[in-house]
MILUM-801298 format. One record per residue: residue in three letters; y, z, x of N, C-alpha, C in turn. Coordinates in steps of 0.2 Angstrom, whole numbers, plus 5000, padded with zeros to 4 digits. Example, Ala and Ser with C-alpha at 12.3 -4.5 7.8 and 13.67 -1.06 7.14 Angstrom:
<pts>
ALA497250395066497850395062498450395066/SER498950355064499550365068500050395064/
</pts>
This chain:
<pts>
MET500649344997500549354992500849284987/LYS500949284980501349244978501849234978/THR502049154975502849154977503149154969/THR503549194967503849174961504349174960/SER504549144955505349144954505749154947/THR506349204949506549234943507349234945/ASN507949254941508549254941508749344943/LEU508949344949509049444949509749434946/LEU510049414942510449414938511249414944/ARG511549484945512149464951511849494958/LEU511349484960510949474966511149414970/ARG511449354968511949324970511649294976/LEU510649304978510249264980510049214976/ALA510249204975509549164968508949144969/GLY488748484986488148424989487648434982/SER487848404977487348394971486948354973/ALA486348384968485348354969485648284968/ALA485848244965485948164963486348144969/ALA486648164974486948134980486448144985/VAL485948214987485448194990484948144988/ALA484748124983484348094981484548024983/ALA485148014983485447934983485447924990/ALA485347984995485547985002484447975003/LEU484148015000483447985001483147935001/VAL483547884995483347824992483547764999/SER484247785000484547745007484247755014/GLY483847805014483447805021483947855025/ALA484047895023484647965028485147995025/LEU485048045026485548095025486348075027/ALA486648085023487548095026487548155032/ALA488048145036487948195042488548275037/PRO488348305039488748355037489348365039/ALA489948385034490748375037490848425043/PRO491048405047491348435051491848495051/ALA491648545055491948605055492648615055/ALA493048645051493848655053493648675060/PRO494348655063494348665070494848735071/PRO494648785076494848835076495548855078/ALA495648895075496648905075496748925081/THR497448885083497748905089498548925088/GLY498748965093499448965095499449015087/THR500249005083500449055079499749085072/ALA499449015069499049005066498449075071/LEU498149055076497749125081497949175077/ALA498549195079498949265080498949285071/VAL499149245067499249265059498549295057/GLU497949245060497349255058497049335061/ARG497349345067497249405070497549455064/PHE498249455063498649505062498149505054/ALA498049465049497649475044497049485043/GLY496749485047495949515048496249595049/GLU496649615051496549695052497049725047/PHE497649675045497849705038497549715032/LEU497049665031496749665024496349715023/PRO496149745017495849785019494949775021/TRP494649825025494149815028493649785026/GLU493249705028492649705025492149695030/PRO491549705028491049715033490849635036/GLU491049585033490749525035491249485034/SER491949505036492549465035492849405039/ARG492949335034493049275040493749265035/VAL494149255041494849255038495149195041/THR495549135038495949095040496449075039/ALA497049045042497449045042497848975043/LYS498148935038498448885038499148865039/ALA499648845043500348835038500248805033/ASP501048805029500948785022501748795021/PRO501848735024502448715026503048695018/LYS502548685012502948685007503048765003/SER503148815006503048865005503448895009/ASP503548865015504448905019504948925017/ILE505148975018505848985017506248995023/ARG507149025020507449005026507349055031/GLY507049025038507149085045506149095043/PHE505749085042505049105039504549045039/LYS504049015040503548985041503149025034/ALA502748985032502149025028501548985031/TYR501249055031500449035035499949055025/ALA499549005021499049015019498349065021/ILE498349105018497749145021497249155016/GLU496549135020496049165014495549175017/ARG495449255015494649265017493949285012/LYS493549275015493049295013492449335016/GLY492049355012491549415014490749425012/LYS490749495011490249495008490249525001/TYR490849564999491049554993491649544990/ASP491349504984491749474982492549484977/LYS492349554978492949604975493549594981/LEU493249604987493849604991493949514995/ASP493849464992494049384994494749404993/ALA495249364995495749364996496249294997/LYS496749284995497049234995497849254994/GLN498149225000498849244999499149215006/ASP500149235002500249205006500649245014/MET500849245019501149265026501549225028/PHE502149255030502749245032502949235039/VAL502849205044502949225050503949195053/SER504149235057505149245057505249205063/ALA505549155062505849095068505549095075/ASP505749175076505649195084505049215085/GLU504549215077503649225078503649295083/LYS504049335081503949395082503649445076/TRP503949425069503849455063503549435060/ILE502949475055502649455049502849475043/PHE502949435039503249475031502449475027/THR502449555023501649515017502049555013/GLY501849545006502149555000502249484995/THR502949494992502949434984503749414987/VAL503649364987504449334989504749304982/ILE505149314980505649304974506049264974/LYS506149204972506649144976507249154969/ASN507949154970508449134967508349074961/SER508149094955508349024952509049034948/GLN509349044952510149004951510248974955/SER510848914954510948864960511248884965/GLN511148854971511348904975512248904977/ASN512748834972513148854973513548914970/VAL513148934966513349024963513149074968/THR512749054973512549144976513049144983/ALA513149194986513549204992513349244997/THR513749245004513549305007513449375005/ILE512849395006512749475003513149525011/LYS513549535008514049595011514249655010/SER514049675004514349735001513549754996/ASP513449814995513049844991513449794982/ALA513649804981513949754976513749694974/ASP513749654979512949604980512249594977/VAL512249664978511449674978511149734971/THR511849714967511749744961511149734957/GLY511049674955510749644953509849654954/ILE509649664961509049704963508949764959/GLY509449814959509249864955509249864947/ASP509649804946509549794938508749774938/TYR508549734941507849714941507349764941/PHE507449804946506849874946507049934940/SER507649924937507749964933507449954927/LYS507249874927506849824920506349854922/MET505949844927505349844929504849904930/PHE505349974931505150034927505050084922/GLY505650054920506050074912506350124917/ALA506850144920507050194921507650164928/HIS508150194927508750204932508650184940/ALA508850144941508950104947509350094951/HIS509650124958510150064963509950044968/ALA510349984971510049954978510549974983/PHE510449984988510950004993510849955000/LEU511349925003511249885009511049935013/GLU510449935020510449965026510449935031/PRO511149915033511149875040510849905044/ALA510749955046510249975053509349975051/ALA509249955048508549915046508449855045/ASP509049815046509149745046508649725051/LYS508149675051507749635055507449565053/ALA507149525058506949455058507549425052/GLY508149435053508649375051508949395044/VAL508549435040508449465036508949535032/LYS509349545028509549605026509049675023/ALA509149725024508549775024508849815017/VAL508649825010508849835005508349925003/ARG508649965000508350034998508650014992/ILE508050044988508050034981507950104977/GLU508550144975508250214973508250214966/ILE507550234962507450224957507350314954/ASP507750314948507550384945507050414941/THR506450434942505950464942505950524934/GLY506650574935506750614930506650664935/TYR506350674939506450714945506650734951/PHE506750654953506950644960507150584959/SER507250544966507450464967506750434971/GLN506550394967505950374973506050324975/PRO506250324983506450244987505950184989/LEU506050144989505950074992506250054995/HIS505950005000506149975005506049905007/TYR506649845005506449775005506949735007/TYR506849675008507349645010507649595007/VAL508049545009508549505005508749445009/GLU508649375010509149335013509849355014/PRO510249335018510749345019511249305015/ASP510949225013511449185010511149215001/GLY510749265001510549284993510149234989/SER509649204994509149154990508649164989/VAL508349234992507649234992507549314993/PHE507449354987507249414989506549424991/LEU506449494997505749505000505349554999/MET504949564993504749624989504249654994/GLY504349664999503649695003503949715009/SER503449725016503549745022503649705028/LEU503849705033503849675038503549715044/TRP503049655049502649695054502849675060/LYS502749685066502649665072502149625071/LEU502149545071501749495072501149525080/GLY501449535084500849525090500549615091/GLU500949645088500449735087499849745083/SER499649805085499049815081499249845075/VAL499049825069499149845063499049915062/PRO498449935063498149995061498750045067/ASP498750035074499350085077500050075073/GLN500150015072500850015066500750055062/ARG500350075058500150105053500250185053/LYS500050185059499850265062500550295062/VAL501150255064501750265067502150265062/ILE502050255057502250275048502050325047/ILE501150355045501050405041501150465046/ASP501550495043501450575046500950615042/LEU500650655049500150695046500350765048/SER500850785048501050865052501150895048/GLU501150885040501450915034500950935029/SER500450895029500050885023499450905022/PRO499150925016498650925016497850925019/SER497650975022496950935027496550975028/TYR495850965030495151005030494750945034/GLY494451005040493850945041494050975050/ALA493750925053493850925061494550935065/ASP494350995068495051005071495350945077/ASN494850915079495050875084494650805081/PRO494950775077494450715073494550645078/LYS493950625077493950565077494050515075/ILE494050525068494250505062494850525057/THR495250495056495850535051495850485043/VAL495650525039495550485033496150505028/VAL496550465027497250475023497050455016/GLU497250485012497150455003497750475001/TYR498150434997498950424993498250434985/ALA498750464983498050494976498650504972/ASP498350504964499050534958498250604954/MET498350664954497950704952497750674943/GLU498250634941498050604933497750534933/CYS497650524937497350444940496450454938/PRO496050434934495450454932495050404939/PHE495450374943494950324948494950374953/CYS495650394953495650444960495250494958/LYS495250544954494550584954493950564955/ARG493750494952492950474955493050454963/ARG493450414963493350414972493550484977/GLY493750514973494150574978493350614977/GLU492950604972492450674970492050644975/GLN491950564975491350524980491450554988/MET492250564989492550564996492350634997/ASP492350694992491850764994491350724998/LYS490850724993490250704996490050675003/LEU490450615005490550585011490850635016/MET491250675013491650735020490950775020/ASP490550805016489850845015489450805020/LYS489250745019488850715024488950685031/TYR489550695031489750645039490550675040/GLY490650715038491150765042491150785049/ALA490650825049490250875057490250805060/LYS489750775056489350715063489750665065/LEU490250645060490750595063491450635066/GLY491550695064492350715068492850675064/ILE492750695057493350695052493750725050/ARG494550715051494950745047495150695039/ARG495250755033495250735029496150745027/TYR496450705026497150725022497450695015/TYR497650745012498050725006498750695005/LYS498850645003499650615002499850624994/PHE500350634992500550644984501150584984/TYR500650534979500750484976500750484968/PRO501250524965501050514957501250484953/LEU500950414948501050344946501550374940/TRP502250414941502550454934502750394932/VAL502750314930502950294926502350294918/THR501850294920501250314916500850374917/HIS500750414921500450474923501050524920/HIS501150554914501650594914501550674914/TRP501050694918501050754920500750764929/SER500550704931500550674937501350714942/THR501850694940502150754945502350794947/LYS502050854942502150914938501450944944/ALA501050904944500350944949500750934955/ALA501050874956501150864962501650924966/SER502050924964502450974962502151054965/ALA501651064961501451144960500851134969/ALA500551064968500351064974500551084981/ALA501151044980501551044984501951104989/CYS502051144984501951214984501451264988/LEU500951244985500451264988500051264995/GLN500451184994500451195003500651215008/LYS501151245006501751285010501251385012/LEU500851385009500251435009499651415012/SER499351365010498551355013498451265010/SER498251245015498051175010497351175007/ASP496751245007496351265005496551254996/LEU496851314996497251304989497451234985/VAL497651204991497851134986497451094984/PHE496851084988496251054985495851084981/LYS495951154980495551194975495951164969/PHE496651174970496951164963496951064961/LYS496751034966496550944962496150944959/GLN495550994961494950994959495051024952/ILE495251064950495351104944495751044939/CYS496351014941496650954937496150894937/TYR495650894941495250844940494550874935/ASP494450924936494050944930494250964922/ASN495050964922495350954915495650904915/GLN495750844917496150774918496050754911/GLU495650764906495450724899495850774895/THR496050824896496050874891496950894893/LEU497350884898497950914902498450854898/THR499050904898499550874893500050904898/LEU500750894896501550894902501250954900/GLU501251014894501451074891500751114894/ARG500251094895499451134895499651134904/LEU499951074907499851094914500151144918/ASP500851164914501051224916500651304916/GLN500351284909499951344910499351364915/GLN498951294916498551274922498751324928/VAL499451284929499751304935499851394935/PHE499951424929500051484931499451514931/ASP498851494928498251554928498051534935/PHE498351474938498051474945498251494949/ILE498751494950499451544955499051634953/ASP498951644945498851724946498151724946/SER497751684949497151714950496951694958/ALA497451674960497551684968498051714970/GLY498251774965498651824968499551794972/ILE499651724969500551724971500951754966/PRO501351784968501651804962502251734960/ARG502351754955502751714949503251694952/LYS503851734955504551714956504451694962/ASP504051714968503751654974503851584972/PHE503151584967503151524967503751474962/LEU503951514958504451464953504951454958/SER505251484965505751434968505551394971/CYS505051374971504851314973504651254969/TYR504151284962503951254959504451194954/LEU504351124954504851084951505451094955/GLN505651114961506351124964506251074969/ASP506951054971507251014978506651014982/ALA506251084986505951094991505351044990/SER504951054985504451034982504350954982/PHE504850944976504950864977505150824984/ALA505450854990505650814996505050804998/ALA504450844998503650825000503250784996/ILE503450774990503250694987503650634988/ARG504150644989504450574990504450574998/ARG504450615003504050595008503650555008/ASP503150575005502350535007502550495000/MET502950474996502950404993503450374996/ASN503850385001504250335005503850305011/GLU503350345012502850325017502450275014/GLY502150295010501650235007502050175004/GLY502850185002503150135001503150075006/TYR503450125013503150055019502650025021/LEU502250055018501550045020501349985014/GLY501549985009501249935005500949965000/VAL500750034998500350054993500850044986/ASN500450034982500450004974500050044970/SER499550074974498850084969498550144970/THR498350194966497950234969497350224964/PRO496750274971496750274977496950244982/THR497450244988497450204993497150265000/TYR496650225001496350255008496650195015/TYR496750265022496850225027496450285033/LEU495950245035495350275041495750255046/ASN496050285053496150265058496650215057/GLY497050215053497450145051497250075048/THR496750075046496350045044496350045036/GLU496549985031496350005023495549995023/ILE495550045018494750015013495150035006/TYR494949965004495049944997494549974993/TRP494350034992493750064988493250014981/LEU493449954981493349944974492749934973/PRO492049904979491349924980491249974982/ASP490749994978490450074978490250094984/ASP490050034987489750064995490150085001/VAL490650035000491250005005491450065009/MET491550105008491650175011491350205016/GLU490650195012490250255018489950195021/GLU489850125021489650085023490350075030/TYR490850085029491350075034491150145040/LEU491150195035490750265039490450235045/LYS489650225041489150215047489350155049/SER489650105051489850045054490050075061/GLY490450145062490550135067491250095070/ALA491350065065491950025064492750055069/ALA492550135064493350175064493550195071/THR492950215078493050215083492950165088/LYS492750095085492750045090493350045095/LYS493450035100494050005101494249945103/LYS494849925102494849845100495049815106/
</pts>
């Protein structure tokens, strides 16, 4: 993605028609420009990685070229460009390969704008307080940053940010250069391993609401927010695709709680209620989610509570039992788990879908059904 520059405070980082006509007059058309040579070596490995990492595109064409001017300490930059059938899925971004060529970084590189003579080696949590300040301003909520030495890799230091949502703390996991020169806001992946397989390791399906095939050939994992209008639109389309293809293709659909709490004020309470319902049955979660979607335009923070109680009363769930979970740590732990998982994956908008570890960026209306019909989900790599 793009490289930006900011002061992280105490971070201590710091062929036109005319041309054709002219050629005809001269007696011959010029030879076409030679095609770019195919990528080799590390660039080829980066192309393969990017092809799997970027959202699925039916006619994807990916190129990766070394971009020395964007190199950072310990990493070589590669400019990625992807073209295909859908303009909406075209992509241009930089990815960064570690010096040992084992790791690749995807995300945003933020260079410290302070001169290097005022930066210092990152040794303790005190040296990354500026990162917490940066996220406090970004989210409009209190945030703390902590070093996580056990997660250090690729020559950079791991940083965990905890943001106070008002209900629980949302974790984010990023990296910083040891000399404080660069903040890496994104994820590190193994360059030589399958991206879908790496995602499958991160995604925990053991406790998430789900329905569909008992022994699925395709798993649909949906990170969504019940207050999000686009989640409603795509979620209801997914309902229809499950009816159409679920049994035929052997699909199981999993729902992940990902409330965008900064702007969606009742989304966290809805997720809490759904997390409590999941302790009873997944069927209750999907029914409750649909009621939220049906009433999305009129629900408020206060009205959400009444909808929750009306739902559990109609389902015969004792209020006392439900209240021991609703808006309590037990339900918040489930939401935090899903958001932590999504953070590692790089989820930054809803809905986000992964099918067998491949991301489907559902901007083009037909891309999800096109993927299911293509057979790509079950093709052996």
